[in-house]
One Martini backbone bead per residue (centre of mass of N, CA, C, O) as a GRO file, in nm:
protein
  363
    1MET     BB    1   2.316   6.202  -2.331
    2THR     BB    2   2.470   6.085  -2.597
    3ARG     BB    3   2.702   5.880  -2.723
    4ALA     BB    4   2.805   6.070  -2.946
    5GLU     BB    5   2.855   6.311  -2.757
    6GLU     BB    6   3.059   6.168  -2.572
    7ASN     BB    7   3.275   6.091  -2.790
    8ARG     BB    8   3.347   6.407  -2.865
    9MET     BB    9   3.441   6.421  -2.580
   10SER     BB   10   3.591   6.443  -2.312
   11PRO     BB   11   3.597   6.245  -2.039
   12PHE     BB   12   3.556   6.476  -1.841
   13LEU     BB   13   3.300   6.611  -1.965
   14SER     BB   14   3.130   6.358  -1.972
   15TRP     BB   15   3.127   6.335  -1.661
   16MET     BB   16   3.037   6.625  -1.577
   17TRP     BB   17   2.750   6.626  -1.765
   18ARG     BB   18   2.620   6.433  -1.600
   19GLN     BB   19   2.326   6.265  -1.453
   20GLU     BB   20   2.394   6.199  -1.115
   21LYS     BB   21   2.416   6.007  -0.827
   22GLY     BB   22   2.603   6.036  -0.546
   23ILE     BB   23   2.942   6.027  -0.544
   24SER     BB   24   2.973   6.179  -0.814
   25ASN     BB   25   2.837   6.444  -0.717
   26ILE     BB   26   3.041   6.508  -0.496
   27LEU     BB   27   3.287   6.535  -0.690
   28ARG     BB   28   3.136   6.782  -0.848
   29PHE     BB   29   3.096   7.020  -0.645
   30PRO     BB   30   3.328   7.223  -0.714
   31PHE     BB   31   3.196   7.281  -1.000
   32THR     BB   32   2.932   7.389  -0.894
   33VAL     BB   33   3.054   7.636  -0.758
   34LEU     BB   34   3.174   7.756  -1.016
   35SER     BB   35   2.897   7.795  -1.153
   36TRP     BB   36   2.795   8.003  -0.949
   37LEU     BB   37   3.014   8.213  -1.000
   38TYR     BB   38   2.968   8.246  -1.299
   39GLY     BB   39   2.670   8.337  -1.272
   40ALA     BB   40   2.731   8.596  -1.114
   41VAL     BB   41   2.898   8.735  -1.333
   42VAL     BB   42   2.683   8.734  -1.554
   43ARG     BB   43   2.466   8.897  -1.402
   44VAL     BB   44   2.633   9.152  -1.356
   45ARG     BB   45   2.688   9.219  -1.650
   46VAL     BB   46   2.392   9.252  -1.738
   47LEU     BB   47   2.322   9.472  -1.528
   48CYS     BB   48   2.515   9.688  -1.640
   49TYR     BB   49   2.350   9.722  -1.905
   50GLU     BB   50   2.062   9.774  -1.784
   51THR     BB   51   2.171  10.038  -1.601
   52GLY     BB   52   2.426  10.187  -1.775
   53TRP     BB   53   2.726  10.121  -1.696
   54MET     BB   54   2.692   9.980  -1.968
   55THR     BB   55   2.729  10.014  -2.327
   56SER     BB   56   2.582   9.997  -2.638
   57LYS     BB   57   2.673   9.995  -2.971
   58LYS     BB   58   2.573  10.168  -3.257
   59VAL     BB   59   2.498  10.103  -3.590
   60ASP     BB   60   2.445  10.175  -3.950
   61ALA     BB   61   2.237   9.917  -3.900
   62ARG     BB   62   2.079   9.628  -3.910
   63VAL     BB   63   2.075   9.412  -3.618
   64VAL     BB   64   2.115   9.049  -3.607
   65SER     BB   65   2.098   8.808  -3.361
   66ILE     BB   66   2.263   8.480  -3.328
   67GLY     BB   67   2.197   8.236  -3.066
   68ASN     BB   68   2.284   8.081  -2.747
   69LEU     BB   69   2.297   7.900  -2.421
   70THR     BB   70   2.495   7.689  -2.545
   71THR     BB   71   2.709   7.466  -2.611
   72GLY     BB   72   2.740   7.377  -2.917
   73GLY     BB   73   2.505   7.230  -3.133
   74THR     BB   74   2.195   7.401  -3.273
   75GLY     BB   75   2.199   7.561  -3.574
   76LYS     BB   76   2.321   7.841  -3.662
   77THR     BB   77   2.427   7.820  -3.953
   78PRO     BB   78   2.160   7.746  -4.101
   79LEU     BB   79   2.014   8.004  -3.999
   80VAL     BB   80   2.196   8.216  -4.127
   81ILE     BB   81   2.156   8.121  -4.414
   82TYR     BB   82   1.852   8.156  -4.425
   83LEU     BB   83   1.838   8.461  -4.360
   84ALA     BB   84   2.014   8.558  -4.592
   85GLU     BB   85   1.835   8.447  -4.821
   86GLN     BB   86   1.581   8.612  -4.751
   87TRP     BB   87   1.711   8.897  -4.786
   88LEU     BB   88   1.790   8.858  -5.080
   89LYS     BB   89   1.494   8.829  -5.181
   90LYS     BB   90   1.452   9.142  -5.074
   91SER     BB   91   1.709   9.309  -5.176
   92ALA     BB   92   1.914   9.306  -4.952
   93LYS     BB   93   2.197   9.426  -4.780
   94VAL     BB   94   2.383   9.153  -4.668
   95GLY     BB   95   2.569   9.053  -4.368
   96ILE     BB   96   2.849   8.892  -4.189
   97VAL     BB   97   2.931   8.843  -3.837
   98SER     BB   98   3.217   8.700  -3.662
   99ARG     BB   99   3.444   8.587  -3.438
  100GLY     BB  100   3.631   8.340  -3.526
  101TYR     BB  101   3.699   8.051  -3.452
  102ARG     BB  102   3.962   7.858  -3.529
  103ARG     BB  103   4.193   8.052  -3.629
  104SER     BB  104   4.506   8.178  -3.700
  105ASN     BB  105   4.389   8.499  -3.670
  106GLU     BB  106   4.184   8.648  -3.427
  107LYS     BB  107   4.258   8.967  -3.435
  108GLN     BB  108   4.191   9.009  -3.717
  109VAL     BB  109   4.036   9.150  -3.980
  110LEU     BB  110   3.839   8.930  -4.191
  111ILE     BB  111   3.772   8.861  -4.523
  112VAL     BB  112   3.601   8.594  -4.647
  113SER     BB  113   3.380   8.758  -4.827
  114GLU     BB  114   3.249   8.958  -5.111
  115GLY     BB  115   3.021   8.737  -5.255
  116ALA     BB  116   3.157   8.496  -5.429
  117SER     BB  117   3.408   8.375  -5.248
  118PRO     BB  118   3.647   8.244  -5.090
  119LEU     BB  119   3.968   8.397  -4.985
  120ALA     BB  120   4.015   8.141  -4.801
  121GLY     BB  121   4.078   7.896  -4.605
  122PRO     BB  122   3.955   7.723  -4.328
  123GLU     BB  123   4.224   7.762  -4.158
  124VAL     BB  124   4.179   8.082  -4.162
  125VAL     BB  125   3.842   8.138  -4.135
  126GLY     BB  126   3.689   7.885  -4.095
  127ASP     BB  127   3.455   7.643  -4.152
  128GLU     BB  128   3.178   7.793  -4.126
  129HIS     BB  129   3.257   8.042  -4.302
  130TYR     BB  130   3.328   7.890  -4.557
  131LEU     BB  131   3.051   7.765  -4.598
  132MET     BB  132   2.895   8.030  -4.624
  133ALA     BB  133   3.062   8.137  -4.868
  134GLU     BB  134   2.969   7.904  -5.060
  135ARG     BB  135   2.648   7.942  -5.028
  136LEU     BB  136   2.676   8.276  -5.032
  137LYS     BB  137   2.578   8.477  -5.281
  138GLY     BB  138   2.615   8.825  -5.207
  139VAL     BB  139   2.769   8.778  -4.916
  140PRO     BB  140   2.936   8.936  -4.691
  141ILE     BB  141   3.223   8.823  -4.484
  142VAL     BB  142   3.317   8.862  -4.133
  143VAL     BB  143   3.598   8.834  -3.910
  144SER     BB  144   3.587   8.938  -3.551
  145ALA     BB  145   3.656   9.012  -3.228
  146ASP     BB  146   3.546   9.293  -3.321
  147ARG     BB  147   3.228   9.349  -3.404
  148ILE     BB  148   3.222   9.650  -3.462
  149GLU     BB  149   3.447   9.649  -3.674
  150GLY     BB  150   3.307   9.445  -3.858
  151CYS     BB  151   3.056   9.615  -3.919
  152GLN     BB  152   3.206   9.863  -4.035
  153THR     BB  153   3.327   9.714  -4.274
  154LEU     BB  154   3.058   9.646  -4.415
  155ILE     BB  155   2.960   9.939  -4.445
  156ASP     BB  156   3.208  10.076  -4.590
  157ARG     BB  157   3.260   9.849  -4.829
  158PHE     BB  158   2.928   9.738  -4.885
  159GLY     BB  159   2.662   9.879  -4.781
  160VAL     BB  160   2.524   9.756  -4.546
  161GLU     BB  161   2.190   9.700  -4.389
  162VAL     BB  162   2.225   9.394  -4.292
  163ILE     BB  163   2.327   9.231  -3.984
  164LEU     BB  164   2.468   8.918  -3.902
  165LEU     BB  165   2.516   8.782  -3.582
  166ASP     BB  166   2.727   8.533  -3.501
  167ASP     BB  167   2.724   8.424  -3.199
  168ALA     BB  168   2.577   8.698  -3.001
  169PHE     BB  169   2.403   8.684  -2.736
  170GLN     BB  170   2.657   8.767  -2.531
  171HIS     BB  171   2.716   9.030  -2.712
  172LEU     BB  172   2.664   9.350  -2.559
  173LYS     BB  173   2.839   9.581  -2.703
  174ILE     BB  174   2.619   9.548  -2.924
  175HIS     BB  175   2.362   9.661  -3.086
  176ARG     BB  176   2.033   9.517  -3.127
  177ASP     BB  177   1.723   9.480  -3.299
  178THR     BB  178   1.754   9.157  -3.303
  179ASN     BB  179   1.685   8.859  -3.103
  180ILE     BB  180   1.805   8.528  -3.164
  181LEU     BB  181   1.708   8.213  -3.022
  182ILE     BB  182   1.858   7.893  -3.021
  183ILE     BB  183   1.695   7.566  -2.963
  184ASP     BB  184   1.741   7.242  -2.877
  185ALA     BB  185   1.481   7.021  -2.841
  186LEU     BB  186   1.658   6.757  -2.757
  187ASN     BB  187   1.890   6.964  -2.598
  188PRO     BB  188   1.845   7.251  -2.444
  189PHE     BB  189   2.011   7.237  -2.122
  190GLY     BB  190   2.113   6.982  -2.046
  191ASN     BB  191   2.174   6.958  -1.692
  192GLY     BB  192   2.123   7.280  -1.593
  193TYR     BB  193   2.412   7.384  -1.592
  194LEU     BB  194   2.667   7.577  -1.564
  195LEU     BB  195   2.958   7.670  -1.617
  196PRO     BB  196   3.139   7.372  -1.593
  197ARG     BB  197   2.905   7.163  -1.509
  198GLY     BB  198   2.783   7.270  -1.779
  199CYS     BB  199   2.648   7.412  -2.099
  200LEU     BB  200   2.573   7.681  -1.982
  201ARG     BB  201   2.618   8.030  -2.035
  202GLU     BB  202   2.330   8.089  -1.910
  203PRO     BB  203   2.064   8.164  -1.769
  204LEU     BB  204   1.727   8.137  -1.844
  205SER     BB  205   1.666   8.447  -1.805
  206ALA     BB  206   1.796   8.534  -2.088
  207ILE     BB  207   1.538   8.498  -2.265
  208ASN     BB  208   1.434   8.795  -2.225
  209ARG     BB  209   1.624   8.910  -2.470
  210ALA     BB  210   1.441   8.784  -2.668
  211ASP     BB  211   1.233   8.794  -2.964
  212TYR     BB  212   1.318   8.498  -3.053
  213VAL     BB  213   1.239   8.147  -3.067
  214VAL     BB  214   1.427   7.872  -3.198
  215PHE     BB  215   1.337   7.555  -3.276
  216SER     BB  216   1.526   7.278  -3.313
  217ARG     BB  217   1.459   6.961  -3.397
  218ILE     BB  218   1.162   6.904  -3.481
  219ASN     BB  219   0.946   6.640  -3.420
  220ARG     BB  220   0.647   6.630  -3.561
  221ASP     BB  221   0.575   6.926  -3.455
  222ILE     BB  222   0.686   6.869  -3.150
  223VAL     BB  223   0.698   7.009  -2.837
  224PRO     BB  224   0.811   6.951  -2.552
  225ASP     BB  225   0.654   6.999  -2.256
  226GLU     BB  226   0.899   7.069  -2.075
  227LEU     BB  227   0.997   7.302  -2.254
  228MET     BB  228   0.737   7.479  -2.254
  229GLU     BB  229   0.732   7.527  -1.945
  230LYS     BB  230   1.002   7.701  -1.952
  231ILE     BB  231   0.907   7.918  -2.177
  232ARG     BB  232   0.622   8.041  -2.116
  233PRO     BB  233   0.691   8.269  -1.895
  234PHE     BB  234   0.827   8.465  -2.130
  235GLN     BB  235   0.641   8.542  -2.359
  236ILE     BB  236   0.742   8.422  -2.653
  237GLU     BB  237   0.829   8.392  -2.963
  238THR     BB  238   0.784   8.092  -3.162
  239LEU     BB  239   0.984   7.864  -3.361
  240HIS     BB  240   0.964   7.591  -3.594
  241SER     BB  241   1.227   7.353  -3.665
  242ARG     BB  242   1.414   7.174  -3.921
  243PHE     BB  243   1.624   6.927  -4.059
  244GLU     BB  244   1.674   6.886  -4.412
  245SER     BB  245   1.746   6.674  -4.644
  246SER     BB  246   1.867   6.771  -4.987
  247ALA     BB  247   2.161   6.625  -5.039
  248LEU     BB  248   2.396   6.412  -5.240
  249ILE     BB  249   2.748   6.479  -5.261
  250GLY     BB  250   3.031   6.471  -5.426
  251LEU     BB  251   3.322   6.601  -5.330
  252LYS     BB  252   3.491   6.578  -5.609
  253SER     BB  253   3.267   6.556  -5.847
  254GLY     BB  254   2.964   6.680  -5.775
  255THR     BB  255   2.781   6.443  -5.764
  256ALA     BB  256   2.445   6.357  -5.762
  257ARG     BB  257   2.239   6.176  -5.538
  258PRO     BB  258   1.987   6.014  -5.434
  259LEU     BB  259   1.859   5.977  -5.121
  260SER     BB  260   1.741   5.687  -5.177
  261ASP     BB  261   2.022   5.535  -5.191
  262LEU     BB  262   2.047   5.497  -4.869
  263SER     BB  263   1.856   5.273  -4.872
  264GLY     BB  264   2.017   4.996  -4.728
  265MET     BB  265   2.292   5.128  -4.691
  266LEU     BB  266   2.628   5.089  -4.617
  267VAL     BB  267   2.767   5.323  -4.390
  268VAL     BB  268   3.035   5.571  -4.318
  269PRO     BB  269   3.046   5.800  -4.078
  270PHE     BB  270   3.181   6.144  -4.043
  271CYS     BB  271   3.267   6.385  -3.769
  272GLY     BB  272   3.313   6.752  -3.646
  273ILE     BB  273   3.064   6.838  -3.438
  274GLY     BB  274   2.834   6.948  -3.201
  275ASN     BB  275   2.597   6.728  -3.331
  276PRO     BB  276   2.628   6.404  -3.418
  277ALA     BB  277   2.352   6.269  -3.363
  278ALA     BB  278   2.193   6.419  -3.586
  279PHE     BB  279   2.346   6.305  -3.830
  280LEU     BB  280   2.288   6.005  -3.778
  281SER     BB  281   1.978   6.035  -3.779
  282GLN     BB  282   1.947   6.127  -4.073
  283LEU     BB  283   2.058   5.868  -4.202
  284LYS     BB  284   1.851   5.673  -4.073
  285ASP     BB  285   1.596   5.815  -4.192
  286LEU     BB  286   1.710   5.730  -4.494
  287GLY     BB  287   1.807   5.407  -4.437
  288ALA     BB  288   2.075   5.376  -4.322
  289LYS     BB  289   2.353   5.173  -4.247
  290ILE     BB  290   2.515   5.151  -3.914
  291GLU     BB  291   2.827   5.016  -3.770
  292ARG     BB  292   3.028   5.263  -3.832
  293SER     BB  293   3.186   5.546  -3.666
  294PHE     BB  294   3.331   5.887  -3.678
  295ILE     BB  295   3.403   6.083  -3.385
  296PHE     BB  296   3.467   6.423  -3.334
  297GLU     BB  297   3.554   6.709  -3.248
  298ASP     BB  298   3.494   7.016  -3.274
  299HIS     BB  299   3.681   7.134  -3.539
  300HIS     BB  300   3.830   6.920  -3.675
  301VAL     BB  301   4.158   6.830  -3.786
  302TYR     BB  302   4.249   6.669  -4.062
  303GLN     BB  303   4.434   6.387  -4.150
  304GLU     BB  304   4.545   6.194  -4.399
  305LYS     BB  305   4.591   5.936  -4.234
  306GLU     BB  306   4.302   5.910  -4.107
  307LEU     BB  307   4.154   5.896  -4.378
  308LEU     BB  308   4.288   5.633  -4.469
  309GLU     BB  309   4.195   5.462  -4.226
  310MET     BB  310   3.890   5.498  -4.271
  311THR     BB  311   3.881   5.383  -4.557
  312SER     BB  312   3.990   5.103  -4.484
  313GLU     BB  313   3.767   5.028  -4.279
  314ALA     BB  314   3.529   5.057  -4.471
  315LYS     BB  315   3.617   4.828  -4.659
  316ASN     BB  316   3.624   4.604  -4.441
  317GLN     BB  317   3.307   4.647  -4.382
  318GLY     BB  318   3.159   4.691  -4.670
  319ALA     BB  319   3.117   4.970  -4.753
  320GLN     BB  320   2.947   5.192  -4.993
  321MET     BB  321   2.987   5.457  -4.801
  322MET     BB  322   3.102   5.786  -4.736
  323VAL     BB  323   2.992   6.026  -4.481
  324THR     BB  324   2.940   6.381  -4.450
  325THR     BB  325   2.964   6.708  -4.381
  326GLU     BB  326   2.992   7.027  -4.483
  327LYS     BB  327   3.186   7.123  -4.260
  328ASP     BB  328   3.397   6.893  -4.319
  329ALA     BB  329   3.440   6.908  -4.631
  330VAL     BB  330   3.608   7.182  -4.649
  331LYS     BB  331   3.876   7.030  -4.509
  332ILE     BB  332   3.909   6.754  -4.726
  333LYS     BB  333   3.916   6.789  -5.039
  334ALA     BB  334   4.237   6.774  -5.091
  335VAL     BB  335   4.281   6.481  -4.902
  336ALA     BB  336   4.086   6.291  -5.000
  337PRO     BB  337   4.130   5.952  -5.105
  338ALA     BB  338   3.817   5.942  -5.167
  339GLU     BB  339   3.500   5.918  -5.227
  340VAL     BB  340   3.289   6.153  -5.076
  341PHE     BB  341   2.988   6.215  -4.914
  342VAL     BB  342   2.748   6.486  -4.890
  343LEU     BB  343   2.527   6.610  -4.646
  344ARG     BB  344   2.270   6.818  -4.711
  345ILE     BB  345   2.122   7.091  -4.527
  346ASN     BB  346   1.805   7.239  -4.426
  347LEU     BB  347   1.605   7.487  -4.313
  348VAL     BB  348   1.274   7.428  -4.171
  349PHE     BB  349   0.954   7.564  -4.150
  350LYS     BB  350   0.664   7.610  -4.046
  351LEU     BB  351   0.389   7.733  -4.199
  352GLU     BB  352   0.284   7.902  -3.945
  353ASN     BB  353   0.561   8.089  -3.951
  354GLU     BB  354   0.549   8.280  -4.202
  355LEU     BB  355   0.421   8.540  -4.086
  356LEU     BB  356   0.634   8.593  -3.868
  357LEU     BB  357   0.875   8.604  -4.065
  358SER     BB  358   0.778   8.848  -4.232
  359THR     BB  359   0.811   9.053  -3.997
  360LEU     BB  360   1.118   9.030  -3.976
  361PHE     BB  361   1.189   9.130  -4.280
  362GLU     BB  362   0.996   9.404  -4.267
  363ARG     BB  363   1.091   9.571  -4.006
   0.00000   0.00000   0.00000
């Protein structure tokens, strides 16, 4: 676990998810027992669906699920955006359904976008869904605790043919035609424990349900040997991807600056995302100098006062620029006290994966 990841978590979770030996592990033992119990419940639930005791409902559209095995950021949102863009290029009627965490009313079915622009602010629809609505023109987006109802809304109102289920690998109530599992190659399974002792939502055996595994954050096109050893027994198609910085855009002005401007520049980054270490690494790869950064918990709601304090500290540090992520930017545009720049990223696949990807879109 990186220092940036520890900083954005509560001290308790930071301690819980470390890999240590000795007295600390003994103190964690009660939580290890809880993780065993949690794992037993998860296995029984999956078995109920596999044996037909519980059934998945099918809707009248092609359903593609995108999800992961761990909590935190693995890159689901960029992958959903990428897949939606590819289906748009195929002239398919595509829509997105998500559970919609961290919004003001999680029970109601809410249309985030009819395909033109967000219909409400990020505090109502959720920051990730607002971001998708801004990026994806022509794609209706719905958030609903009942994914089946959300899918039916897309079908009835927009005639959608392909539905992307965001963060739904564990949501077995709805039938999916394709199951895509995304795994962060830099931190694939945390400390190897299930919740609450670790960050795993399910045992690794759940990989058997996937049709494709997408490795995110592949450096130099190399998948770590240890990761491949764990994946190989499942005999599953794997895709290699990385996140590529594509633009540096002024939050208020909309002015784009060349990414090369970051080389040698002293910047102060801030973010509240699932994997802050990856964001900081992208800035460093572009040559930015970082002496101070502000890391918050995932889905952090910014207050105007703290934005002013960060701006003041950045000036005191002599920083030439403050930089944040797209996901954070949608929440602060109205209250940001000074020009903040947004680092836009895109998901990029290896060229060798293009043939396999074409079969996904044409299937």
